[in-house]
C-alpha positions in Angstrom: 274.4 -43.6 -13.2 271.5 -42.0 -11.2 273.4 -38.8 -10.2 274.3 -37.8 -13.7 270.9 -38.8 -15.3 268.0 -36.9 -16.7 264.7 -38.4 -17.8 262.2 -36.8 -20.1 258.4 -36.8 -20.0 255.8 -34.7 -21.7 252.5 -34.5 -23.4 251.8 -36.3 -26.7 251.3 -34.2 -29.8 247.5 -34.5 -29.7 247.5 -32.8 -26.3 249.4 -29.8 -27.5 247.8 -26.8 -29.3 249.7 -27.4 -32.6 249.0 -31.1 -32.4 251.3 -32.9 -35.0 252.4 -29.7 -36.8 256.1 -29.5 -35.9 256.5 -26.5 -38.2 254.2 -24.4 -36.0 256.2 -21.5 -34.5 255.1 -22.4 -31.0 256.4 -25.9 -31.4 259.6 -24.7 -32.9 260.1 -22.3 -29.9 259.4 -25.1 -27.4 262.0 -27.3 -29.1 264.5 -24.4 -28.9 263.9 -24.1 -25.2 264.1 -27.9 -24.8 267.4 -27.9 -26.6 268.8 -25.0 -24.4 267.8 -26.9 -21.3 269.3 -30.2 -22.3 272.5 -28.3 -23.4 272.6 -26.5 -20.0 272.2 -29.8 -18.2 275.0 -31.4 -20.2 277.2 -28.4 -19.3 276.4 -29.1 -15.6 277.6 -32.7 -15.9 274.5 -34.6 -16.8 275.7 -37.2 -19.2 272.9 -39.9 -19.4 269.5 -39.1 -20.7 266.4 -41.4 -20.6 263.6 -41.2 -23.1 260.5 -43.2 -23.1 260.3 -42.8 -26.9 256.6 -41.9 -27.0 255.4 -39.6 -29.8 256.1 -35.9 -29.2 258.3 -34.6 -26.4 260.1 -38.0 -25.8 261.1 -38.3 -29.4 262.1 -34.6 -29.7 264.3 -34.9 -26.6 265.9 -38.0 -27.9 266.7 -36.3 -31.2 268.2 -33.3 -29.3 270.4 -35.5 -27.2 271.7 -37.3 -30.4 272.3 -33.9 -32.0 274.2 -32.6 -29.0 276.2 -35.9 -28.8 277.8 -35.0 -32.1 279.9 -32.4 -30.3 279.9 -34.0 -26.9 280.5 -37.8 -27.1 280.2 -38.1 -23.3 276.4 -37.8 -23.7 274.4 -41.1 -23.7 270.8 -41.7 -24.9 269.0 -44.6 -23.1 265.7 -45.5 -24.6 263.3 -47.0 -22.0 260.5 -48.7 -23.9 257.3 -50.1 -22.4 257.1 -53.0 -24.7 258.5 -54.3 -28.0 255.4 -53.2 -30.0 255.3 -49.6 -28.8 255.4 -48.0 -32.2 253.6 -50.8 -34.1 250.4 -48.8 -34.7 252.0 -45.4 -35.4 252.0 -43.8 -38.8 254.9 -45.1 -41.0 256.9 -41.9 -40.9 256.8 -41.9 -37.0 257.8 -45.5 -37.0 260.8 -44.7 -39.2 261.8 -41.8 -37.0 261.5 -44.1 -33.9 263.7 -46.8 -35.5 266.4 -44.2 -36.5 266.6 -43.0 -33.0 266.8 -46.5 -31.6 269.6 -47.4 -34.0 271.7 -44.5 -32.5 270.8 -45.1 -28.8 273.5 -46.2 -26.4 271.1 -48.6 -24.8 267.5 -49.9 -25.1 265.6 -51.2 -22.1 262.2 -52.9 -22.3 260.3 -52.7 -19.1 257.9 -55.4 -20.5 258.2 -57.7 -23.5 254.5 -57.5 -24.4 251.9 -54.7 -24.2 249.6 -54.8 -21.1 247.4 -52.3 -19.3 250.1 -50.9 -17.0 253.3 -51.2 -19.2 253.5 -47.5 -19.9 253.0 -46.7 -16.2 255.8 -49.2 -15.4 258.1 -47.6 -18.0 257.4 -44.1 -16.5 258.1 -45.4 -13.0 261.3 -47.1 -14.1 262.6 -43.9 -15.6 261.8 -41.9 -12.5 263.4 -44.5 -10.2 266.6 -44.4 -12.3 267.1 -40.7 -12.6 268.1 -37.8 -10.4 266.3 -35.2 -12.5 263.1 -35.1 -14.5 262.7 -32.6 -17.4 259.0 -32.2 -18.0 257.0 -30.5 -20.7 253.8 -30.1 -18.7 250.6 -28.1 -19.0 249.2 -27.8 -15.5 245.7 -27.9 -16.9 246.2 -31.5 -17.9 246.8 -33.0 -14.5 244.9 -36.2 -15.4 247.6 -37.4 -17.8 250.5 -39.8 -17.9 252.8 -36.8 -17.8 251.0 -35.5 -14.7 251.2 -38.9 -13.0 255.0 -39.2 -13.8 255.6 -35.7 -12.4 253.8 -36.5 -9.2 255.7 -39.8 -8.8 259.0 -37.9 -9.2 257.9 -35.4 -6.6 257.0 -38.3 -4.2 260.5 -39.7 -4.7 262.1 -36.4 -4.2 263.7 -36.0 -7.6 264.8 -32.7 -9.0 262.3 -31.4 -11.5 262.4 -28.8 -14.3 259.0 -28.0 -15.8 258.6 -26.2 -19.1 255.0 -25.0 -19.7 254.3 -25.7 -23.4 251.9 -22.8 -23.7 253.6 -19.9 -21.8 257.1 -21.5 -22.3 257.8 -20.6 -18.7 260.4 -22.7 -16.9 260.3 -23.6 -13.2 262.6 -25.7 -11.1 266.0 -24.4 -12.4 266.9 -23.3 -8.9 267.2 -27.0 -7.9 270.0 -27.6 -10.4 
């Protein structure tokens, strides 16, 4: 599975300029670019996509895979969750969105049954260790973040990496694919 696999990571909404406003033009444009990149990867033979299902980028990417899967049933969404209570404290609409995605996922993997200090780090490492490509929505000014740590771990393991800057919308790493 690792050779045809892409994992997603990115900043949470509160770390993006538009925060939770998904109707903001910059958010909509980022989602368009993310959709284009996932479709391009599917066109190059990537069939399995791993989402950590956090708020923001992870959720958007999972929804995009599910949408693309309607016309390409070879695509698979694997939800890699840090614990069973991941969404428990989220707002109700976000919990409902989360549950709808999980119902449509091809598989759900829990890296831990219960929440603990390192469960999110363990989830992120599991995804990197089980993918050949990491698609990252990453603001280089936020190096001290879970997204930054996941990116550095992927670099350490020699994974292919595509980075989309959420501010400039610039894309780097395409030459690796």
